[in-house]
C-alpha positions, 0 to 999 in steps of 0.5 A: 528457500521453499515457498513456506519459508519465504512466506514466513520471512515475508511475515517477519519483514512485514511485521517489522516494517509495520512496527517501524511505521507505527513508530512514526505516529508516536510524535502525534500522540503528544497532542492526540485527543481520542474521539470516535472520528480520530480513532476511526482515522487512526485505524484506517491509517494503520490499515494503510501501514499494514498494506505498505508493510505487505508491499515492502515484503514483496522484495523477498520475491527476488530470492525465489527461482521463479521471480515475479518481476512485477511483484519485485517492482511493487516491493521497490515502490513500497520501499520508496514510500516507506523511506519517504514516510520515515524521512519526510521531505521539505517543500524544496525537494528535488523534482526527480524525487517528486516524480519518483514519489508520484509514480510510486503513489500512483502504481503502488496502491494498485499493485499491492491491491492486485497481488494481495487479491491474488494471494487471498484468492489462492486460499479462498474461493474467487469472489468479485466482492473481493475486488471491491474490498481490495479496491476500497483498501487501495483508495484508503491507502492512497488517501492516508499515505499521500497525506502522511507523506506530505504531513498536510493534516492542517490544510483543509483544501489539501485534505479534500484533494487527497480525498478526491485522489483516494476516490479516483484510485478506488475506481481505478483499482476496482476496474483493474481488480475485476479484470484480475479476478476475471482473467485469473483462470487464464493464468495471465498474471502467473508470470508477472 
């Protein structure tokens, strides 16, 4: 497959994944009362779903000749999170699955942010402001995906914890993204 064909298939996979994720919101609409705050949160959740869908599409990297294994890993981690969103777990989940989802939730937003940043800067001129934007997306993703997986909407303390986690992931992603943009010309990320 040429890079253009791979990109087209990736877009299809990302679109289908996003629609499936959107379908998980349908039960929430039964008790949903539209307001500026809930609408804004809903849009941010959709942004997080879009990022996750893009991450799942990285799995297609496996069919390319010059495979980028870190990108494939990002696709695998994204798929793990995708499965946990589709099939929410109860509190008695096995420890091994807890560790898997925790590892995925930590690395996934950073890796998606980095690879999205790299793809974005192939089309547009490299600017450090992109590092901030994608780090912000990473923080939003971390907050909403974590809370959505645990379905912890009614617990204010848990909500504060997810928010703190999102802020931490924003700063971690910012540092890594700035490093990525700075080292892009040196080709450090080319073979990953």
